[in-house]
C-alpha positions, -999 to 999 in steps of 0.1 A, spaced: -216 635 -316 -186 648 -335 -161 625 -352 -133 638 -330 -152 627 -299 -154 592 -313 -116 591 -320 -107 605 -286 -131 581 -267 -117 551 -287 -81 561 -280 -90 566 -243 -105 531 -241 -75 516 -258 -52 534 -234 -73 524 -204 -72 487 -214 -34 489 -221 -28 509 -189 -8 535 -207 -30 566 -202 -2 588 -187 24 579 -214 0 585 -243 -13 617 -227 23 631 -225 30 621 -261 -2 637 -273 8 669 -255 41 668 -275 21 662 -307 -2 692 -299 29 713 -291 45 702 -324 13 711 -343 11 745 -326 48 754 -331 59 737 -363 43 750 -395 61 721 -414 42 695 -393 9 713 -399 16 715 -436 24 678 -437 -10 670 -422 -31 693 -444 -13 693 -478 -30 678 -508 3 673 -527 10 641 -507 -14 612 -506 -24 598 -472 -1 568 -474 29 590 -479 19 612 -450 15 582 -428 50 569 -438 66 603 -430 48 606 -396 57 570 -387 94 575 -396 96 609 -379 79 598 -347 95 564 -344 104 570 -308 67 574 -299 45 547 -286 30 524 -313 -5 535 -302 3 571 -311 16 561 -345 -15 540 -352 -37 567 -340 -21 594 -362 -22 569 -391 -60 565 -387 -65 602 -383 -45 609 -415 -61 581 -435 -96 593 -426 -88 629 -435 -93 641 -400 -59 658 -396 -76 692 -392 -93 680 -361 -62 667 -343 -61 694 -317 -98 689 -309 -92 651 -305 -63 657 -282 -83 683 -262 -112 658 -258 -87 631 -248 -72 654 -222 -107 660 -208 -114 623 -206 -81 617 -188 -89 645 -163 -123 631 -156 -109 596 -153 -84 608 -127 -111 627 -109 -127 595 -97 -145 600 -63 -147 574 -36 -182 574 -22 -192 554 9 -229 552 16 -238 541 52 -273 532 62 -288 515 92 -307 490 71 -302 478 35 -320 499 10 -343 484 -16 -330 485 -52 -352 514 -63 -340 536 -34 -304 526 -40 -306 534 -78 -323 567 -71 -296 577 -46 -268 567 -70 -284 587 -99 -287 617 -76 -250 614 -66 -240 612 -103 -260 642 -111 -246 664 -83 -210 652 -82 -206 654 -120 -177 630 -118 -173 592 -119 -178 575 -85 -165 543 -70 -194 535 -46 -192 513 -15 -223 505 5 -221 498 42 -247 488 67 -242 501 102 -271 497 127 -254 521 151 -265 551 131 -301 541 139 -316 556 108 -310 581 80 -279 581 59 -242 590 61 -222 598 30 -184 600 27 -174 616 -6 -136 617 -8 -126 635 24 -160 651 31 -186 635 54 -223 644 51 -240 629 82 -278 629 82 -281 599 105 -304 597 136 -274 590 159 -257 622 147 -289 642 152 -292 628 188 -256 637 195 -262 673 182 -294 675 204 -275 663 234 -248 690 228 -274 716 225 -292 705 257 -259 703 276 -250 738 266 -283 753 279 
């Protein structure tokens, strides 16, 4: 695991706990833009002529309107000589924000309760195929007779016995 991944994950966890993900994400976009557009900012971060404490002081005074989390984050990045990885850290943070927002609501409906092994296997398969985080809700509905019914976001995958009986009834009715 790269250092920048650790920094971005830690920042993301702090923002999640403080409920300030969107604000920090916007400010990080400004920092990335500043890094891309301003050679003076890039030079400040990479120069060897200033020690890290002076760099931190300049960044703190210059970005005093930014959230304190951003100031502390940049201070840590500078102090640990990771300034050259700042765009990688911001990129990984943006990815974490995107996947966090891409949370899927999954509702699993069965006729009877599943044993723990079956449930764990089903949840692992869902994680593997959906490739996003899920908020899973389990329902028991004896009306489906057997099988399973999944609601993932707005999509419904119905492999229940009651659905198959309805489909058979439609087919027989149309003959």
